[in-house]
C-alpha positions in Angstrom: 156.7 213.9 43.0 153.4 212.5 43.7 152.2 213.1 40.2 155.2 211.4 38.7 154.6 208.3 40.8 151.0 208.1 39.7 152.1 208.4 36.1 154.7 205.7 36.5 152.3 203.4 38.1 149.7 204.0 35.5 152.1 203.4 32.7 153.1 199.9 34.0 151.3 197.2 32.1 149.4 194.7 34.2 150.9 191.2 33.8 148.5 188.6 32.5 148.4 185.5 34.7 149.1 182.2 32.9 146.0 180.5 31.6 146.5 177.3 33.6 147.2 179.1 36.9 143.8 178.1 38.4 144.4 174.5 37.4 147.9 174.6 39.0 146.5 176.1 42.2 143.6 173.6 42.4 146.0 170.7 41.8 148.3 171.8 44.6 145.4 172.1 46.9 144.3 168.6 45.9 147.8 167.2 46.5 148.0 168.8 49.9 144.6 167.3 50.8 145.7 163.9 49.6 148.9 164.2 51.7 146.8 165.1 54.7 144.4 162.2 54.2 147.3 159.7 53.7 149.0 161.0 56.9 145.7 160.7 58.8 145.1 157.3 57.5 148.6 156.2 58.5 148.0 157.6 62.0 144.7 155.8 62.3 146.4 152.5 61.2 149.2 153.0 63.7 146.7 154.0 66.4 144.5 150.9 65.7 147.6 148.6 65.8 148.8 150.2 69.0 145.4 150.0 70.6 145.0 146.4 69.6 148.4 145.5 71.0 147.6 147.3 74.3 144.2 145.5 74.4 145.8 142.1 74.0 148.3 142.9 76.7 145.6 144.3 79.0 143.5 141.2 78.5 146.5 139.0 79.2 147.7 140.9 82.2 144.5 142.2 83.8 142.1 139.6 82.6 144.1 137.0 84.5 143.7 139.1 87.7 139.9 139.3 87.1 139.6 135.6 86.6 141.6 134.9 89.8 139.7 137.4 91.9 136.8 136.9 94.3 134.6 138.7 91.9 134.9 135.9 89.4 134.2 133.2 92.0 131.0 135.0 93.1 130.0 135.6 89.5 130.3 131.9 88.8 128.2 131.2 91.8 125.3 132.8 89.9 125.4 129.9 87.4 125.6 127.1 89.9 123.2 128.1 92.7 120.6 130.2 90.9 117.8 129.5 93.5 120.0 130.6 96.4 121.1 133.7 94.6 117.6 134.6 93.6 116.5 134.4 97.3 119.5 136.6 98.5 119.9 138.8 95.4 120.5 142.0 97.4 123.4 140.6 99.4 124.8 138.9 96.3 124.6 142.1 94.3 126.4 144.0 97.1 129.1 141.3 97.3 129.6 141.5 93.6 130.0 145.3 93.7 132.4 145.1 96.6 134.7 142.6 95.0 134.5 144.0 91.4 138.0 144.7 90.1 137.1 148.1 88.7 140.7 149.2 87.8 141.3 146.0 85.9 138.1 146.3 84.0 138.8 149.9 83.1 142.3 148.9 82.0 140.7 146.5 79.5 137.9 148.8 78.4 140.1 151.9 77.7 142.1 150.4 74.8 138.9 148.8 73.4 137.3 152.2 73.4 140.3 153.8 71.7 140.3 151.0 69.1 136.6 151.7 68.3 137.3 155.5 68.0 140.3 155.0 65.8 138.3 152.5 63.6 135.6 155.1 63.2 138.2 157.7 62.2 139.7 155.2 59.7 136.2 154.6 58.1 135.5 158.3 57.9 138.9 159.0 56.3 138.6 156.0 53.9 135.4 157.4 52.5 137.0 160.7 51.8 140.1 159.3 50.0 139.9 157.9 46.5 143.2 156.4 45.1 144.5 158.0 41.9 144.0 154.9 39.8 140.3 154.7 40.9 139.8 158.4 40.4 141.1 158.2 36.8 138.6 155.3 36.1 135.7 157.3 37.6 136.4 160.5 35.7 136.0 159.8 31.9 137.3 163.3 30.9 140.9 162.5 31.9 
């Protein structure tokens, strides 16, 4: 039985792969890469738009709280009475640190940081993606 199976398997002719099989596989890989890049570009666009909207909201909501806080009043004092501030700089620094609205400042800085990260992602992805019409003009063989 084992001998018959070997003979049967040896008598089967090996199929020849189509000549353009490698091109088809490479084209499908390229199409999947383009789809992935387009999806990532869309997500970076959406993320940047969302971060920008959140940033504007944070500036409007929390920025008003910073401007109306004691911190802002003390900070403006540095521009009006510089000689007095220079004389009492330690006490002034401690007062600024005590009245600093840290949560409000973080609420404004977080969307700004996310916007910068997403913009960096967008620039990196944009360098990798070349549109089809530009690719055809760059490659003279097609």
